[in-house]
N, C-alpha and C positions, 0 to 999 in steps of 0.2 A: 153728582159725587155723595158717598157714604162715608161720614167723618166719625171715627170713632173715639179718637183721642186726640190731644194736641201733641204731635211728636217734635215741635219745633224746642220742646222742654226736655225732651230725652237725647241722651248718648246713645248712638247705635254702634254696634259692630259694623267697621266699614271694610268693605272688600275691594282691593285696589288690582290693576292688572297684574302686578307683581305678584299677588297670591294666586293667580288662577293661570299664569302660562304655560303651565303643564298642560293644560286642556283647551289651549287655543289653536284653533287651525291652521291660521295665516301665518307660517313659521318666517316668512321673509319678513313680512310686516313687524313681526316681533323684534326682528334683529336690531331694529332702530327706534322700536316705540317707546318712549318715557311710560312710566307707570302714572296713572290717574285713577280715579275714584269710579267704581263700577257700580256697585248697589251697597246699600245700608241695611242691616238687620236690627230691628227693635225686639228683644227677646224678653218674655214673662210680662206682657202687660196686663192690666187692667184699669178701669175706670173709678176705681175706689179700693181701699186698703180691704173692706168688706168684702167686696167681689172676689180680690187676690188672694183672701184666706178661703174662700168657697174654691176658687179655681184650685188650689193647693191642695185641699182637702179630698179632691177629688181626682188627685194624681195627675192634675193636666197642664197644659201651659199653652198660652194665645202669643203669638208673634205677628208682625208686620215686616214685610220685606218690601222695599222701594228700589226698583232697577232701574238707572236712566237708561235713555235714549242714545247709546253710543254705540260705535263700530268697534270690532276687534281686526281690523283692516278689514277684510271682506266678508267677516263673520258678523252677527247681530249679537248684541251683548246678553251675556247668560249669566246664571250661576254656575258654581264649580261642578253641580251634580254632587248626589250622594245617595247610598243607602242607609238603611235603618237597622240595627240588631235585631236577633231572634228572639222572640219571647221566650221567656224560660220554661223548658217543660215541653216546647213546640217545635215544627220545623219550620213556622212562617214569620216573617217581619212585623214589625209594628208598622199599622196603616196611617194615613193623615189625612186631614179633611183643609181645603184650601178654598177662598173664596177672591176673586177678582173685586177689588175696590175701586181702582181707578185703571185705565188705558186698556190695553189688549193684552194677553199673554198667549204663548204656547208652552204646553206642558209637554216634557218628552219623558216618556217611561219605557224602561226597557227591563228585560226578566232574563238575567245572564246566568251561565254556567263557565265560570271562567273566561276562556277567550270567545265562546260561543254565545250567540242572543238567541234565546228561546223564542222571545216575543218582543215585539216593539211597536209603540203606536204613539202618534201627538194629539194633544186635545187644545183645539183652538177655542180661547175664552174670553169673553168680553166681561164688562162689570157689571158684578152681582151674580155672574155665573159661578157654580161651585162645583169642586174636582175633588174626586176622593182618589187617593192615591193606595191602592190595594195592597195586600202583604205582599212581599218579595218580589215588587218593583222598585227597581233604582228611578230617580228621578232628577229633572232638572226644570227651569224655568228659562224662557227665552224672551226679550223683549224685542221684535221685530216690527216695530212702529216708529214714529217720529215723535212720541208723546211718553211720560214717563207712567211706569207700571207700578202700581200699589197692590199687594195681595197680603192677605191674613190668613193664620191657620191654625187650628187647633191640632194638638199632638200629645201624646202621654208623657209625662215627664219622668218616666222612670228610668229610662237610660239614659247615662251621662253625655254621650257625643254619637253623631252622625260617623258614616262610614264614606272615607275619600280615596285611600290607597291604591283600590284596582284601578280607579278611572285615572288617577296620575299615572299610574304605569302604564295604560294604554292611550295615553294622553287624550281623554276625554271619552264621550258616550260612544254609541256605535253609528250615531250621525250627527252631522254638522250642519246648522242653518246659515246658509251664507246668502248675499245678497243676489237677486238676479237682476241685470241691469235691463231687461226687455221688460220689467213689470215695476211699476211703482210699488217700492217697498215690498217687492216679491221674494218669497223665499225657493231657493235652490237648496235641495238635501244631498250632500254628499257623504256617502259612505266613510267610515273610518276604518283604515286599511290594517290596523291593529288588532282587529278582531278576526279569527279565522272565518266564521258563518255569520251572517247578517240576512234576516229576512226583509224583505221589501216593507217600508213603512207605510202603515195604513193610519187613517184620523176616526177617532172617536168622537162623539160629542160630549160635552159638558152636561153636569145635573144628572150624570148617572150616580144617584144616591143610595143603590141597592135597596134593602128593606129598613133603613135607619128612620124614616119617618121625618127625614128634615124638609123644612120648607124652602122652596127654591125662591121664593119672593121676599123672603127675610133675612138680615144679615146674620152670618153663623154667631157674630158675638151674643146675638140674643139668647142663645144655647145657655147661657150662663143662668137662666132662670129655668133651665131643664137639663141639667147636665146628665141625666142618665139617657138620656139620647147618644150622647158622647161615649157611652160604655165600650162601644167596639173598638175604640182608639186603645184601649188597656187591655181589652180582651177580645181579640180578633179571632181566637179560635172556637170562640162560642156561635159564628157567625157562617154563613155560606158567603163565597163570594164567587161570583160569576161575570164575567166581562160581557154583558148581554147590551150594553148600549148600541143604540143606531149607528150602523158605519157609514161613514161617508166616503163612498167609494167614486 
């Protein structure tokens, strides 16, 4: 377990079932389900005031998310899913850097044009794995396990908020991760019929860190000591972006 900071002393933003019911797959279950806590979000963290000042000066933010091993009817627990705003003066959105601290995560990423999906893939990641969310990809996290999932992330603090409305209107991302009774904690992927065009889901490997010289075996919080390596989060337009991870087909 990687212990970055003591979260017990901090007050998180809490997401409950009532907050994400628009994007839940199992509508029949939802009719009678009572709201309960799904995940916690701890934003703008640091280990000291001096480090917080350094993070702020570099226009970044460090967050931790804790996702509980709950079921949403026959769907695995997930975050609402969101997009980032476009970097001013460009045609691309802000990227993000994640690391799994505890448990196992599935990151679902999609590149959409209104109701049509241009590309969609998932990344299965375990503790210490890193995941870069490239520009123009909407994303969510899924806890398809029986253990608590804890992730951390670095992101540019320039923009005020994430974008949720398109996914609320279409009742989620283009795939839902539901439980497969034939496999212990197996995942059955179901297409969201509210999109008119959805490609087949593929899987990419974690730790595709592009050319950013981020070390796979070190916690990403350690980048507090070399924040120049996170420059791509604020200025993604200065970099080449290519999904060249080894595909698991």
